C-alpha positions as CSV (number, residue, x, y, z in Angstrom):
1,M,22.7,11.8,12.2
2,T,20.9,10.4,9.1
3,P,20.3,6.8,9.7
4,S,21.0,4.5,6.5
5,I,17.9,3.0,5.3
6,T,17.6,-0.1,2.7
7,V,14.2,-0.5,1.9
8,H,13.1,-4.5,0.1
9,Q,9.9,-4.4,-1.3
10,F,8.4,-6.3,-4.4
11,P,9.2,-5.5,-8.1
12,A,7.0,-2.9,-9.1
13,V,5.5,-5.5,-12.2
14,L,2.7,-3.4,-11.9
15,G,4.1,-0.7,-13.3
16,M,4.0,0.7,-9.8
17,Q,4.6,-0.9,-6.3
18,P,2.0,-3.4,-6.2
19,S,2.1,-3.7,-1.9
20,S,0.0,-1.1,-0.4
21,F,2.6,-1.7,3.4
22,G,5.4,-1.0,0.5
23,L,4.2,1.7,-1.2
24,K,3.1,3.5,2.5
25,L,6.5,2.9,3.8
26,E,8.2,4.4,0.5
27,T,5.6,7.4,0.3
28,W,5.6,8.2,4.4
29,L,9.6,8.0,4.2
30,R,9.4,10.8,1.1
31,M,6.8,12.8,3.1
32,R,9.4,13.1,5.9
33,G,11.6,13.7,3.5
34,Q,13.9,10.9,4.5
35,E,17.1,9.9,2.0
36,H,16.6,5.9,1.4
37,T,17.8,2.7,-1.5
38,V,15.2,0.1,-2.4
39,I,16.1,-2.8,-3.1
40,S,13.9,-5.4,-5.4
41,S,13.0,-8.7,-3.3
42,V,11.3,-11.7,-4.2
43,R,12.6,-14.9,-2.8
44,E,14.4,-12.6,0.9
45,L,11.9,-12.0,3.5
46,G,11.7,-9.7,6.7
47,P,12.0,-11.2,10.1
48,K,7.8,-11.2,9.3
49,G,8.0,-13.5,6.8
50,K,7.0,-10.9,5.1
51,V,7.7,-7.6,2.4
52,P,8.1,-5.1,2.6
53,F,10.9,-4.8,5.1
54,A,14.2,-3.1,6.5
55,K,17.3,-2.4,7.0
56,I,18.0,0.6,9.0
57,D,21.8,1.1,9.9
58,G,22.2,-2.2,9.9
59,K,19.3,-3.2,11.9
60,I,16.5,-5.4,10.1
61,L,12.8,-5.2,10.3
62,G,9.7,-6.2,9.8
63,D,6.3,-4.8,9.3
64,S,5.7,-1.3,7.9
65,E,4.0,-0.1,10.9
66,L,7.4,-0.7,13.5
67,I,9.0,0.7,10.4
68,I,7.9,3.6,10.6
69,K,8.0,3.6,14.6
70,H,11.2,2.7,15.0
71,L,11.9,5.6,12.7
72,S,9.9,8.1,14.5
73,K,11.9,8.0,17.3
74,S,14.7,9.7,15.8
75,G,15.4,13.6,15.2
76,R,13.6,14.4,12.0
77,K,10.5,15.9,12.1
78,C,7.1,14.1,13.7
79,L,4.4,14.1,11.0
80,E,2.3,13.9,13.4
81,A,3.6,16.4,16.2
82,G,0.7,18.9,15.4
83,L,-2.4,16.9,16.2
84,D,-4.4,16.3,19.5
85,A,-5.3,13.2,20.8
86,R,-8.9,12.8,18.9
87,Q,-7.3,13.1,16.0
88,R,-4.6,10.0,16.5
89,A,-7.3,8.1,17.5
90,K,-8.9,8.7,14.2
91,G,-6.1,8.6,12.2
92,I,-5.5,4.7,14.0
93,L,-9.1,3.9,13.2
94,I,-8.6,5.0,9.6
95,R,-5.6,2.8,9.0
96,R,-7.0,-0.2,11.0
97,L,-10.4,0.8,8.2
98,V,-7.5,0.7,5.7
99,E,-4.5,-2.3,6.2
100,E,-7.0,-4.7,8.3
101,H,-10.0,-4.9,5.9
102,L,-9.8,-2.9,2.5
103,Y,-7.2,-4.2,2.3
104,F,-8.4,-7.9,1.6
105,V,-10.6,-6.6,-0.7
106,L,-8.1,-5.6,-2.8
107,V,-5.9,-8.8,-2.7
108,Y,-9.5,-10.4,-3.2
109,S,-10.2,-9.0,-6.0
110,R,-6.2,-9.9,-7.2
111,W,-6.2,-13.2,-6.5
112,V,-9.6,-14.5,-6.0
113,D,-12.0,-13.3,-8.1
114,P,-11.2,-15.1,-11.6
115,D,-11.8,-12.2,-13.4
116,G,-9.4,-9.6,-11.0
117,W,-6.8,-13.2,-11.4
118,R,-7.0,-13.4,-16.0
119,G,-5.6,-9.1,-15.9
120,F,-2.9,-9.6,-12.4
121,Q,-1.5,-12.9,-12.9
122,P,0.5,-12.5,-15.8
123,L,1.8,-9.2,-14.7
124,F,2.6,-10.6,-10.9
125,F,4.2,-13.5,-12.7
126,G,5.4,-12.1,-15.8
127,P,9.5,-11.9,-15.1
128,A,9.1,-15.5,-13.7
129,P,10.4,-18.1,-15.7
130,A,8.3,-19.2,-18.4
131,I,8.9,-22.6,-17.9
132,V,7.8,-22.7,-14.4
133,R,5.3,-19.7,-13.7
134,G,2.2,-21.1,-14.9
135,F,3.4,-24.0,-11.5
136,I,4.5,-21.2,-9.4
137,S,1.0,-18.7,-10.1
138,K,-0.9,-22.0,-9.1
139,K,1.2,-22.8,-6.0
140,I,1.5,-19.7,-4.7
141,R,-2.5,-18.7,-5.1
142,K,-3.5,-21.7,-3.3
143,K,-1.6,-20.9,-0.6
144,I,-2.7,-16.8,-0.6
145,V,-6.4,-18.3,-1.4
146,A,-6.4,-20.6,1.7
147,S,-5.1,-17.2,3.9
148,L,-8.0,-15.5,3.1
149,A,-10.2,-18.2,3.5
150,G,-8.3,-18.0,7.4
151,Q,-9.4,-14.4,7.4
152,G,-12.5,-15.2,6.3
153,I,-13.2,-12.8,3.2
154,A,-12.9,-15.7,0.7
155,R,-15.6,-17.2,2.0
156,H,-18.1,-14.1,0.4
157,T,-19.0,-14.2,-3.0
158,P,-17.7,-11.6,-5.6
159,Q,-21.0,-9.0,-4.8
160,E,-20.5,-9.2,-1.1
161,V,-16.8,-8.8,-0.9
162,Y,-17.2,-5.6,-3.2
163,E,-20.3,-3.8,-1.4
164,K,-17.9,-4.3,1.6
165,G,-15.3,-2.4,-0.1
166,R,-17.7,-0.3,-2.0
167,V,-18.7,0.7,2.0
168,D,-15.2,2.0,2.6
169,F,-14.9,3.8,-0.1
170,L,-17.9,5.7,1.5
171,A,-16.7,6.2,4.9
172,L,-12.8,7.6,3.3
173,S,-14.6,9.6,1.4
174,T,-17.2,10.8,4.6
175,L,-13.7,11.4,6.7
176,L,-12.1,13.3,4.6
177,G,-14.4,15.3,3.1
178,D,-13.2,18.6,1.6
179,R,-9.8,18.4,3.3
180,D,-5.9,18.0,1.5
181,Y,-5.7,15.6,4.2
182,F,-7.3,13.0,6.5
183,L,-5.9,14.6,10.0
184,G,-4.6,17.2,9.8
185,E,-2.8,20.7,7.7
186,G,0.0,18.4,6.6
187,P,0.1,14.9,5.8
188,T,0.2,11.8,8.3
189,Q,0.7,8.4,8.5
190,T,-2.5,8.1,7.8
191,D,-2.4,9.9,4.8
192,A,1.1,7.8,4.0
193,S,-1.6,4.2,4.8
194,A,-5.0,5.7,3.0
195,Y,-2.6,6.4,-0.4
196,G,-0.6,3.3,0.0
197,L,-3.4,1.0,-1.0
198,L,-5.6,4.0,-2.7
199,A,-3.4,4.5,-5.2
200,N,-3.2,0.3,-5.9
201,F,-6.7,1.0,-6.9
202,H,-6.9,4.3,-8.6
203,Y,-3.4,3.8,-10.8
204,S,-4.2,0.0,-11.2
205,P,-3.9,-1.7,-14.9
206,I,-6.5,-4.3,-14.0
207,H,-10.1,-2.4,-13.8
208,G,-13.1,-4.0,-12.5
209,P,-15.7,-3.3,-10.0
210,L,-13.5,-1.7,-7.1
211,Q,-11.7,1.0,-9.6
212,E,-15.2,2.4,-10.9
213,M,-16.6,2.5,-7.3
214,L,-14.0,4.7,-6.3
215,K,-14.2,6.4,-8.9
216,E,-17.9,7.8,-7.8
217,H,-15.7,9.1,-4.8
218,K,-13.8,12.7,-6.4
219,N,-12.5,14.0,-3.1
220,L,-10.4,10.4,-2.8
221,I,-9.0,10.5,-6.6
222,G,-8.5,14.3,-5.8
223,F,-6.1,12.7,-2.6
224,V,-4.4,10.1,-4.3
225,E,-3.5,12.6,-7.5
226,R,-2.4,15.7,-5.4
227,I,-0.3,12.1,-3.2
228,K,0.6,11.8,-6.5
229,S,2.1,14.6,-7.8
230,E,3.3,15.7,-4.5
231,Y,5.9,12.3,-3.6
232,W,6.1,10.4,-6.9
233,P,6.0,12.8,-9.8
234,N,8.5,11.3,-11.7
235,S,6.7,7.7,-11.1
236,K,4.0,7.3,-14.6
237,L,1.4,5.6,-11.9
238,G,1.2,5.6,-8.6
239,G,5.0,5.2,-7.3
240,G,7.6,3.3,-6.3
241,D,9.5,2.3,-8.8
242,E,12.6,3.9,-8.4
243,E,15.5,2.5,-6.4
244,K,16.5,5.8,-4.7
245,F,15.2,8.8,-3.0
246,I,17.1,11.8,-2.5
247,P,15.4,14.9,-0.7
248,A,15.6,17.9,-2.3
């Protein structure tokens, strides 16, 4: 029996889904051929206090990794079925690099770097009423910068942070090599994770040092554009801008 899935996401304020985790989740669902509906969620947060979250057959789950783990237990095809133990371990390491290191470089570039903030703020907060837009954006930015300082990355200069991003891009490029996917012959959760983040760099309407660094790796650009063409053919940018997915 096909589960009823509703994904709660940020609105596609950048012309695409601005959350790499949200784009990862939707891309994985498309890779699996899993029908789902998407609802834009700004004030409503999931059980982890964040978005994305999902309502699956009436049960609310938070955290993209936990949602994927839950849905992977269903009878639909398992994207990791053909992987051996070494490939699965490699996938975990890649996802940790993407989601727990390079992700914070992206967030820093949007919220901390003054140049990035000048481009990001009017796009992300554009839908907010003009009378409170400035107040809301400053309040949320202050909160996010404080959390990044606690995490550690906001304690560095932009040059130091972007050097970390450069090294991460190089590592991902080396691991991908000349293959279409990071692990096996077909797409997996790891590819969805990498796409969710790399697409937010590659298709970003805000251009900066990280976008230029990514351009140096033609295989990563090819990977992103290939996944986009396969799973988001109707999206102008990187995806996450459609309210419903029904597999063909």
